[in-house]
Backbone as numpy.savetxt, mean C-alpha at the origin, in Angstrom:
# Nx Ny Nz CAx CAy CAz Cx Cy Cz
4.51 -34.54 14.00 4.49 -33.20 13.46 3.08 -32.63 13.65
2.99 -31.40 14.12 1.72 -30.73 14.35 1.40 -29.84 13.16
0.27 -30.08 12.53 -0.11 -29.28 11.36 -0.69 -27.93 11.75
-1.30 -27.83 12.90 -1.92 -26.57 13.29 -3.23 -26.37 12.54
-3.89 -25.30 12.85 -5.16 -24.99 12.22 -4.94 -24.03 11.05
-5.62 -24.31 9.96 -5.52 -23.43 8.79 -6.68 -22.44 8.84
-6.35 -21.17 8.68 -7.36 -20.12 8.69 -7.36 -19.46 7.32
-8.53 -19.34 6.74 -8.66 -18.65 5.46 -9.50 -17.41 5.70
-8.94 -16.27 5.39 -9.64 -15.01 5.57 -9.68 -14.27 4.24
-10.85 -13.84 3.85 -10.98 -13.06 2.63 -10.69 -11.60 2.95
-9.85 -11.00 2.12 -9.54 -9.59 2.27 -9.49 -8.97 0.90
-9.71 -7.68 0.86 -9.62 -6.96 -0.41 -8.24 -6.33 -0.50
-7.83 -6.07 -1.72 -6.52 -5.45 -1.89 -6.60 -4.27 -2.84
-5.63 -3.40 -2.68 -5.45 -2.23 -3.54 -4.07 -2.40 -4.16
-3.98 -2.32 -5.47 -2.69 -2.41 -6.16 -2.35 -1.02 -6.70
-1.34 -0.41 -6.12 -0.87 0.90 -6.59 0.38 0.68 -7.43
0.36 1.21 -8.63 1.54 1.07 -9.49 1.61 2.23 -10.46
2.77 2.36 -11.07 2.99 3.42 -12.05 3.37 2.79 -13.38
2.68 3.18 -14.44 3.03 2.71 -15.77 4.40 3.22 -16.20
4.75 4.43 -15.75 6.02 5.04 -16.14 7.19 4.56 -15.30
6.91 4.09 -14.09 7.97 3.64 -13.18 7.64 2.23 -12.70
8.07 1.19 -13.43 7.67 -0.18 -13.10 8.13 -0.64 -11.72
9.11 0.00 -11.14 9.56 -0.35 -9.79 8.58 0.11 -8.73
7.63 0.98 -9.11 6.61 1.45 -8.16 5.39 0.56 -8.30
5.34 -0.49 -7.50 4.25 -1.45 -7.59 4.08 -2.10 -6.23
2.97 -1.80 -5.57 2.73 -2.39 -4.26 1.28 -2.79 -4.11
1.04 -3.69 -3.17 -0.30 -4.19 -2.87 -0.57 -3.92 -1.40
-1.76 -3.39 -1.13 -2.18 -3.11 0.24 -3.39 -3.99 0.53
-3.30 -4.81 1.57 -4.42 -5.64 2.00 -5.15 -4.94 3.12
-6.47 -4.87 3.00 -7.30 -4.21 4.01 -8.57 -5.03 4.24
-9.22 -4.78 5.35 -10.52 -5.40 5.62 -11.59 -4.69 4.80
-12.67 -5.42 4.53 -13.77 -4.86 3.73 -14.27 -3.52 4.27
-14.42 -3.43 5.58 -14.98 -2.20 6.16 -14.06 -1.00 5.98
-12.77 -1.24 5.74 -11.82 -0.14 5.55 -11.48 0.12 4.09
-12.06 -0.68 3.19 -11.61 -0.62 1.80 -11.79 0.74 1.14
-12.98 1.30 1.19 -13.23 2.58 0.51 -12.35 3.69 1.04
-12.25 3.78 2.36 -11.40 4.81 2.96 -9.93 4.57 2.61
-9.50 3.31 2.63 -8.12 2.96 2.30 -7.78 3.35 0.87
-8.70 3.05 -0.03 -8.49 3.39 -1.45 -8.35 4.89 -1.63
-9.22 5.64 -0.98 -9.18 7.10 -1.07 -7.86 7.65 -0.50
-7.47 7.18 0.66 -6.23 7.65 1.30 -5.01 7.27 0.47
-4.97 6.03 -0.02 -3.83 5.57 -0.81 -3.71 6.32 -2.13
-4.83 6.54 -2.81 -4.79 7.30 -4.07 -4.29 8.72 -3.85
-4.80 9.37 -2.80 -4.38 10.74 -2.51 -2.90 10.77 -2.13
-2.46 9.80 -1.33 -1.06 9.74 -0.92 -0.15 9.54 -2.12
-0.56 8.67 -3.05 0.24 8.42 -4.24 0.36 9.68 -5.08
-0.76 10.39 -5.25 -0.74 11.66 -5.99 0.10 12.71 -5.27
-0.09 12.81 -3.94 0.65 13.80 -3.15 2.14 13.52 -3.14
2.52 12.26 -3.31 3.94 11.90 -3.31 4.70 12.73 -4.34
4.06 13.05 -5.45 4.70 13.79 -6.53 4.64 15.30 -6.33
3.75 15.77 -5.45 3.50 17.21 -5.36 3.80 17.84 -4.01
3.92 17.06 -2.97 4.13 17.60 -1.63 5.62 17.87 -1.42
5.98 19.09 -1.12 7.40 19.45 -0.95 8.04 18.69 0.21
7.24 18.26 1.17 7.76 17.52 2.32 8.42 16.20 1.88
7.90 15.60 0.81 8.44 14.34 0.31 9.91 14.52 -0.06
10.20 15.54 -0.84 11.57 15.77 -1.29 12.45 16.29 -0.16
11.92 17.21 0.62 12.69 17.80 1.73 13.13 16.75 2.73
12.27 15.78 3.01 12.56 14.78 4.03 12.95 13.42 3.43
13.12 13.37 2.10 13.57 12.17 1.40 12.68 10.95 1.66
11.38 11.11 1.51 10.45 10.00 1.70 10.51 9.04 0.51
10.47 7.75 0.77 10.25 6.75 -0.27 8.74 6.62 -0.45
8.28 6.26 -1.65 6.84 6.26 -1.90 6.09 5.28 -0.99
6.64 4.11 -0.72 5.98 3.15 0.15 5.86 3.67 1.58
6.91 4.30 2.07 6.89 4.87 3.42 5.87 6.00 3.51
5.79 6.80 2.46 4.84 7.93 2.44 3.40 7.41 2.50
3.08 6.42 1.67 1.73 5.86 1.66 1.42 5.18 2.99
2.40 4.46 3.52 2.23 3.82 4.82 1.93 4.84 5.91
2.66 5.94 5.92 2.46 6.99 6.92 1.05 7.57 6.82
0.57 7.79 5.58 -0.76 8.34 5.38 -1.85 7.36 5.83
-1.66 6.07 5.60 -2.62 5.07 6.07 -2.65 5.03 7.60
-1.49 5.10 8.21 -1.43 5.10 9.69 -2.09 6.36 10.24
-1.85 7.48 9.59 -2.46 8.75 9.99 -3.99 8.66 9.97
-4.53 7.88 9.03 -5.98 7.72 8.89 -6.51 6.57 9.75
-5.64 6.00 10.58 -6.01 4.88 11.48 -6.57 3.68 10.72
-5.93 3.34 9.62 -6.35 2.19 8.82 -5.39 1.03 9.08
-5.96 -0.13 9.40 -5.16 -1.33 9.58 -4.94 -1.96 8.21
-3.72 -2.34 7.92 -3.38 -2.84 6.59 -2.14 -3.71 6.65
-1.87 -4.38 5.56 -0.60 -5.04 5.31 -0.16 -4.57 3.93
1.12 -4.28 3.78 1.62 -3.77 2.50 2.73 -4.69 1.99
2.65 -5.00 0.72 3.65 -5.85 0.07 4.11 -5.18 -1.21
5.40 -5.23 -1.45 5.95 -4.67 -2.68 6.06 -5.80 -3.68
5.51 -5.55 -4.87 5.52 -6.57 -5.91 6.83 -6.53 -6.67
7.24 -7.70 -7.09 8.45 -7.83 -7.87 8.11 -8.65 -9.11
8.37 -8.10 -10.24 8.08 -8.82 -11.46 9.24 -9.76 -11.76
8.90 -11.00 -12.04 9.90 -12.00 -12.35 9.80 -12.34 -13.83
10.90 -12.24 -14.52 10.94 -12.59 -15.94 11.65 -13.91 -16.07
10.99 -14.87 -16.69 11.59 -16.20 -16.86 12.24 -16.34 -18.21
């Protein structure tokens, strides 16, 4: 069996969530050099999700909307949706 090489990379993350809507909870992983711009774009996108008429007209999901805005800003990222598990 081949174990392969293990790579450990440090990355920063942004956790966007809503206190009023617990299903709205995602994590965005970005490189350090993109962190500040990513945070700014993601915060604005999350706020715009509630106010931009295009969201409702085109039936955007919040994750897709934020993803589109990050791509528009040429930011490399990985996005994961969090799921709360109750034991």
